[in-house]
C-alpha positions as CSV (number, residue, x, y, z in Angstrom):
1,M,-21.4,-1.8,3.4
2,K,-21.5,-2.1,-0.4
3,Y,-20.3,-5.2,-2.3
4,R,-19.0,-5.9,-5.8
5,K,-18.6,-9.4,-7.4
6,D,-15.4,-11.4,-7.9
7,K,-14.9,-13.6,-11.0
8,N,-16.9,-16.4,-9.3
9,G,-19.8,-14.2,-8.3
10,D,-18.8,-14.0,-4.7
11,D,-19.5,-10.7,-2.8
12,L,-16.4,-8.7,-1.9
13,S,-16.7,-5.6,0.3
14,I,-15.7,-2.5,-1.6
15,L,-13.6,-1.5,1.4
16,G,-10.8,-4.0,2.0
17,F,-8.5,-4.1,5.1
18,G,-4.9,-3.6,4.1
19,C,-2.9,-5.4,6.8
20,M,0.6,-3.9,6.3
21,R,0.4,-0.8,8.5
22,F,-0.9,-2.1,11.9
23,A,0.2,-0.1,14.9
24,R,3.2,-1.4,16.7
25,K,4.3,-1.6,20.3
26,G,7.9,-2.4,21.2
27,G,8.7,-3.1,17.6
28,K,5.9,-5.7,17.3
29,I,2.4,-5.5,16.0
30,D,0.0,-4.4,18.8
31,I,-2.2,-7.4,18.3
32,D,-4.9,-6.2,20.7
33,E,-5.3,-2.9,18.9
34,A,-5.2,-4.7,15.6
35,E,-8.0,-7.0,16.8
36,R,-10.2,-4.1,17.8
37,E,-9.7,-2.5,14.4
38,I,-10.2,-5.7,12.4
39,M,-13.4,-6.7,14.4
40,E,-14.8,-3.1,14.0
41,A,-14.3,-3.5,10.3
42,Y,-15.6,-7.1,10.2
43,N,-18.8,-6.2,12.2
44,A,-19.4,-3.3,9.7
45,G,-19.3,-5.7,6.8
46,V,-15.6,-5.7,5.6
47,N,-14.8,-9.2,4.4
48,Y,-11.6,-8.8,2.3
49,F,-8.2,-8.7,4.2
50,D,-5.0,-8.3,2.4
51,T,-1.5,-9.3,3.7
52,A,1.8,-10.6,2.3
53,Y,4.7,-12.9,3.2
54,I,7.0,-9.9,3.7
55,Y,4.7,-7.8,5.9
56,S,6.5,-8.3,9.1
57,G,4.2,-10.1,11.6
58,S,1.1,-9.4,9.6
59,E,0.1,-12.9,8.5
60,A,0.6,-14.4,12.0
61,A,-1.3,-11.5,13.6
62,I,-4.4,-11.8,11.4
63,G,-4.3,-15.6,11.6
64,E,-4.4,-15.4,15.4
65,I,-7.2,-12.8,15.3
66,F,-9.4,-14.7,12.9
67,E,-8.9,-17.9,14.9
68,R,-9.7,-16.1,18.3
69,N,-12.9,-14.8,16.9
70,G,-14.0,-17.8,14.9
71,I,-14.4,-15.8,11.7
72,R,-12.0,-17.5,9.3
73,D,-14.8,-19.0,7.1
74,K,-16.7,-15.7,7.1
75,I,-14.0,-13.6,5.5
76,K,-11.6,-13.6,2.5
77,I,-7.8,-13.7,3.0
78,A,-5.5,-12.4,0.2
79,T,-1.8,-13.0,0.7
80,K,1.1,-13.1,-1.7
81,L,4.0,-15.3,-2.9
82,P,7.3,-13.5,-2.5
83,Q,8.2,-14.3,-6.2
84,Y,11.5,-12.3,-5.9
85,L,12.7,-15.0,-3.5
86,V,11.6,-18.0,-5.5
87,G,14.3,-19.9,-7.4
88,S,12.8,-23.4,-7.6
89,R,9.6,-25.5,-7.5
90,A,10.4,-26.5,-3.9
91,A,10.5,-22.9,-2.9
92,L,6.9,-22.4,-4.0
93,D,5.7,-25.0,-1.5
94,R,8.1,-23.8,1.2
95,F,6.8,-20.2,1.2
96,F,3.1,-21.2,0.7
97,N,3.1,-23.8,3.5
98,E,4.8,-21.3,5.8
99,E,2.0,-18.8,5.0
100,L,-0.7,-21.3,5.7
101,T,0.9,-22.0,9.1
102,R,1.1,-18.3,9.9
103,L,-2.5,-17.7,8.9
104,R,-3.7,-20.8,10.8
105,T,-5.7,-21.9,7.8
106,D,-5.9,-24.7,5.2
107,H,-6.5,-22.5,2.2
108,V,-6.0,-19.0,0.8
109,D,-8.9,-17.3,-0.9
110,Y,-6.8,-15.1,-3.1
111,Y,-3.1,-15.9,-3.7
112,L,-1.1,-13.2,-5.6
113,M,2.3,-13.2,-7.3
114,H,3.8,-10.3,-5.3
115,H,5.2,-7.2,-6.8
116,L,5.5,-8.0,-10.5
117,T,7.0,-5.1,-12.5
118,D,7.4,-6.8,-15.9
119,I,6.6,-10.0,-17.6
120,A,10.2,-11.3,-17.1
121,Q,9.4,-12.1,-13.5
122,W,6.3,-14.0,-14.4
123,E,8.3,-15.9,-17.1
124,K,10.9,-16.8,-14.4
125,L,8.1,-18.3,-12.2
126,K,6.8,-20.2,-15.2
127,A,10.3,-21.6,-15.8
128,V,10.3,-23.2,-12.3
129,G,6.8,-24.7,-12.8
130,V,4.4,-22.3,-11.3
131,I,1.6,-23.0,-13.8
132,D,1.4,-26.7,-12.8
133,W,1.8,-25.7,-9.2
134,I,-1.1,-23.3,-9.3
135,R,-3.2,-26.0,-11.0
136,E,-2.5,-28.5,-8.3
137,K,-3.2,-26.0,-5.5
138,K,-6.5,-25.0,-7.0
139,E,-7.5,-28.6,-7.6
140,S,-6.8,-29.4,-3.9
141,G,-8.7,-26.3,-2.8
142,Q,-5.7,-24.8,-1.0
143,I,-5.8,-21.8,-3.4
144,R,-9.3,-20.6,-4.4
145,N,-8.3,-17.7,-6.7
146,I,-4.9,-16.8,-8.3
147,G,-3.8,-13.3,-9.1
148,F,-0.9,-10.8,-9.1
149,S,0.1,-7.5,-7.7
150,Y,1.7,-5.0,-10.1
151,H,4.1,-2.0,-10.0
152,G,5.4,-1.6,-13.5
153,N,4.1,0.4,-16.5
154,T,0.8,-0.1,-18.4
155,D,2.3,-2.1,-21.2
156,G,3.9,-4.6,-18.9
157,F,0.7,-4.9,-16.9
158,Q,-1.3,-5.8,-20.0
159,K,1.3,-8.4,-21.1
160,I,1.0,-10.2,-17.8
161,L,-2.8,-9.8,-17.8
162,N,-3.1,-11.4,-21.2
163,D,-0.6,-14.3,-20.5
164,Y,-2.7,-16.3,-18.0
165,D,-6.3,-16.9,-16.9
166,W,-6.1,-14.7,-13.8
167,D,-8.8,-14.5,-11.2
168,I,-7.9,-11.2,-9.7
169,C,-5.2,-8.4,-9.8
170,L,-4.0,-5.7,-7.4
171,I,-2.8,-2.3,-8.7
172,Q,-1.8,1.1,-7.4
173,Y,-4.4,3.6,-8.5
174,N,-5.7,6.9,-7.2
175,Y,-6.6,10.3,-8.6
176,F,-3.0,11.4,-8.6
177,D,-1.7,8.2,-10.3
178,E,-4.5,7.9,-12.9
179,T,-2.1,7.4,-15.8
180,S,1.0,5.9,-14.1
181,Q,1.8,2.2,-13.4
182,A,-1.2,0.0,-14.6
183,G,-3.3,3.2,-14.7
184,V,-6.8,3.7,-15.9
185,D,-6.0,1.8,-19.2
186,G,-4.9,-1.3,-17.1
187,L,-7.9,-1.0,-14.9
188,R,-10.3,-1.1,-17.9
189,A,-8.4,-3.8,-19.6
190,A,-8.7,-6.1,-16.6
191,A,-12.4,-5.2,-16.2
192,A,-12.9,-6.0,-19.9
193,K,-11.7,-9.5,-19.2
194,H,-14.0,-9.7,-16.1
195,I,-11.0,-9.8,-13.8
196,P,-11.7,-8.1,-10.4
197,V,-9.4,-5.2,-9.7
198,V,-8.3,-4.5,-6.1
199,I,-6.8,-1.1,-5.5
200,M,-3.7,-0.4,-3.3
201,E,-2.4,3.1,-2.3
202,P,-5.8,4.8,-2.8
203,L,-4.5,7.7,-0.8
204,R,-0.9,7.4,-2.0
205,G,0.5,6.5,1.4
206,G,-1.4,9.4,3.1
207,K,-0.3,12.0,0.5
208,L,-3.9,12.5,-0.5
209,V,-4.9,13.1,3.1
210,N,-2.2,15.6,3.9
211,V,-2.8,17.6,0.8
212,P,-1.5,21.2,0.6
213,R,-3.6,23.9,2.3
214,A,-4.6,25.4,-1.0
215,A,-6.0,22.0,-2.1
216,K,-7.9,21.6,1.2
217,E,-9.5,25.0,0.5
218,I,-10.6,23.8,-2.9
219,M,-12.3,20.8,-1.3
220,K,-13.8,22.9,1.4
221,N,-15.3,25.3,-1.1
222,S,-16.7,22.6,-3.3
223,G,-20.0,22.3,-1.7
224,R,-19.2,18.8,-0.4
225,S,-18.5,18.1,3.3
226,W,-16.1,15.3,2.4
227,S,-12.7,14.9,4.1
228,P,-9.6,14.6,1.8
229,A,-9.6,10.8,2.4
230,E,-13.3,10.6,1.5
231,W,-12.7,12.5,-1.7
232,G,-10.0,9.9,-2.6
233,F,-12.2,6.9,-1.9
234,R,-15.3,8.3,-3.6
235,W,-13.3,9.1,-6.7
236,L,-12.4,5.3,-6.8
237,Y,-15.8,4.0,-5.9
238,D,-17.3,6.1,-8.7
239,Q,-15.6,3.7,-11.2
240,P,-17.5,0.4,-11.6
241,E,-14.3,-1.3,-12.8
242,V,-12.9,-1.0,-9.2
243,T,-13.9,-4.0,-7.1
244,V,-12.2,-3.5,-3.7
245,V,-10.2,-0.5,-2.4
246,L,-7.7,-1.4,0.3
247,S,-7.0,0.9,3.2
248,G,-4.2,0.3,5.7
249,M,-6.4,1.2,8.7
250,N,-4.6,1.6,12.0
251,S,-7.1,3.4,14.2
252,L,-10.8,2.9,15.0
253,D,-11.6,6.4,13.8
254,M,-10.1,5.6,10.4
255,V,-12.0,2.3,10.2
256,R,-15.3,4.1,11.0
257,E,-14.8,6.9,8.5
258,N,-13.8,4.5,5.7
259,V,-16.7,2.2,6.5
260,R,-19.2,5.1,6.4
261,T,-17.8,6.2,3.0
262,A,-18.0,2.6,1.7
263,S,-21.6,2.3,2.9
264,E,-22.7,5.4,1.0
265,A,-20.7,5.6,-2.2
266,E,-22.0,4.4,-5.5
267,A,-20.6,4.1,-9.0
268,G,-21.7,7.2,-10.9
269,D,-22.1,9.4,-7.8
270,F,-19.4,11.9,-8.9
271,D,-20.9,14.8,-10.9
272,Q,-18.9,17.2,-13.2
273,R,-18.3,19.6,-10.3
274,D,-16.7,16.8,-8.3
275,H,-14.4,15.9,-11.2
276,D,-13.5,19.6,-11.6
277,T,-12.6,19.7,-7.9
278,I,-10.3,16.7,-8.2
279,D,-8.6,18.2,-11.3
280,A,-7.9,21.4,-9.3
281,V,-6.7,19.5,-6.3
282,R,-4.4,17.4,-8.5
283,K,-2.8,20.6,-9.9
284,K,-2.2,22.0,-6.5
285,I,-0.4,18.9,-5.2
286,R,1.8,18.8,-8.3
287,E,2.9,22.3,-7.6
288,V,4.4,21.4,-4.2
289,E,5.3,17.7,-4.0
290,K,9.1,17.0,-4.3
291,V,9.2,13.2,-4.3
292,G,6.5,10.8,-5.4
293,C,7.1,8.4,-2.5
294,T,4.1,6.5,-1.2
295,G,5.8,5.1,1.9
296,C,5.3,1.5,0.8
297,R,8.8,0.6,2.2
298,Y,9.8,-1.8,-0.6
299,C,13.1,0.1,-0.7
300,M,13.8,-1.0,2.9
301,P,15.8,-2.1,4.7
302,C,18.7,0.0,3.5
303,P,22.0,-1.8,4.1
304,Q,23.4,1.4,5.6
305,G,20.3,2.1,7.8
306,V,19.0,5.1,5.9
307,D,15.3,5.8,6.6
308,I,14.4,6.3,3.0
309,P,10.6,6.7,3.2
310,G,11.0,8.7,6.4
311,T,13.3,11.1,4.7
312,F,11.1,11.6,1.7
313,R,8.0,12.0,3.9
314,C,9.6,14.8,5.8
315,Y,11.0,16.4,2.6
316,N,7.5,16.5,1.1
317,A,6.1,17.9,4.4
318,M,8.3,20.9,4.0
319,Y,6.4,21.9,0.9
320,I,2.9,20.5,1.7
321,D,2.8,21.9,5.2
322,S,5.8,24.1,6.0
323,K,9.6,24.0,6.0
324,S,9.8,24.1,9.8
325,A,7.3,21.3,10.2
326,G,9.2,19.1,7.8
327,R,12.5,19.8,9.4
328,Y,11.2,19.3,12.9
329,E,9.7,15.9,11.9
330,Y,13.0,14.9,10.3
331,A,14.9,15.8,13.5
332,Q,12.5,13.9,15.6
333,T,11.9,10.7,13.6
334,V,15.2,10.4,11.8
335,G,17.8,12.5,13.6
336,L,17.0,11.6,17.1
337,T,17.0,7.8,16.8
338,K,19.9,6.0,18.5
339,D,21.4,5.1,15.1
340,A,20.5,8.2,13.2
341,A,19.2,7.2,9.8
342,F,20.4,10.3,7.9
343,A,20.5,10.3,4.1
344,T,24.2,11.0,4.2
345,K,24.8,7.4,5.2
346,C,23.9,6.4,1.6
347,I,26.8,4.9,-0.2
348,G,25.0,4.8,-3.6
349,C,24.7,1.0,-3.8
350,G,21.4,1.4,-5.7
351,K,19.7,-1.6,-4.0
352,C,16.7,0.6,-3.1
353,E,16.1,1.8,-6.6
354,K,15.8,-1.8,-7.9
355,H,12.7,-2.3,-5.6
356,C,11.0,1.1,-5.9
357,P,7.5,0.7,-7.4
358,Q,7.5,4.5,-8.2
359,N,10.9,4.3,-10.1
360,I,12.2,7.2,-7.9
361,P,15.9,8.1,-8.4
362,I,16.4,7.5,-4.7
363,R,20.1,8.2,-4.4
364,E,19.8,11.6,-6.1
365,K,16.7,12.5,-4.2
366,L,18.2,11.5,-0.8
367,K,21.1,14.0,-1.3
368,E,18.6,16.7,-2.3
369,A,16.3,16.0,0.7
370,D,19.1,15.9,3.2
371,R,20.4,19.3,2.1
372,A,16.9,20.8,2.4
373,L,16.1,19.1,5.7
374,R,19.3,19.8,7.6
375,P,20.6,23.3,7.0
376,L,23.6,24.2,9.3
377,P,21.5,25.4,12.2
378,Y,19.5,22.2,12.3
379,K,22.6,20.1,12.0
380,I,24.0,21.9,15.1
381,A,20.8,21.6,17.0
382,I,20.4,17.9,16.3
383,A,24.0,17.2,17.3
384,V,23.5,19.0,20.6
385,V,20.3,17.2,21.4
386,R,21.8,13.9,20.4
387,A,24.8,14.4,22.6
388,F,22.5,15.0,25.5
389,M,20.1,12.2,24.8
390,F,22.7,9.5,24.2
391,R,25.4,10.6,26.6
392,K,27.0,7.8,28.5
393,S,26.0,7.5,32.1
């Protein structure tokens, strides 16, 4: 495992474990499977684990796993304040103390203001006393490092970056989003201030793994034996400004592949042919993708029960894989649930769009997606199967 330094000179594994997408069983995190994956990563040298207050069950699961295995003091926990729920100084303590209880710890190594999209949210936190609160928590040792996660534009990122003496930041960044959100300019601005940068969505919610066939052919013919995932990680590790790359690993095979890549990759490894390959792949993806959804689920839950990320995943699959594959997946994962989460349930309230980090016009795209995913024959077939599956006994 390779390591890069944080602001205090501590070693952070360049591969971080993103704890939002653990496998589930019966609607709950499969904690035994999560433990196997976490310990596989830990034993291979991963020491940075990222979670958040709103990641359902995640903080409690990793707290239990770290306690079971006696490794709390050997790893770094990053979690996040749900700033969008904070309206008072008392709320800061309430959420933080709840997180400490869930995590079964007396301190958080990296505490981030979650999901800032512009400086107005940070100003709101300052108005309720967050600056003094952070100082008190750092003096007590309950918070070791303070940071923020970001989903706005580059200008907004730099305003927040320059407004406080941050210890760390978390941005969405990958070879497809090089110039969106904080982007490469934000990455370099943080590095210039010696602020470690952690990367989320390195594979864009799996989009850079399930690339179009034409893009896979370009990778295959490049002379490298790298998988699509490895291409994405190596592109990031090539940049010395990147400190940690998070991966939402939910299988042992995924852990092992990502660990191998993180044990081999070095900044400066990419040659010009590799950059040319990524440029060609990027062009192929842009030719076919319909919606830039990463599957982060910040738009959820929908008040009407619409499976927004599921719909967009299937819509994109129609063009990245095949129309029949996308429609079949939509029928299975959306159409054949007991309370079918069809896009037609949308009433246009717009709640989802207020929380979308990608600024997708969700209401418009849902209508477009549903028309493509459920042509008349599919509507009839789904209705027939549903009538059979959910018939009254």
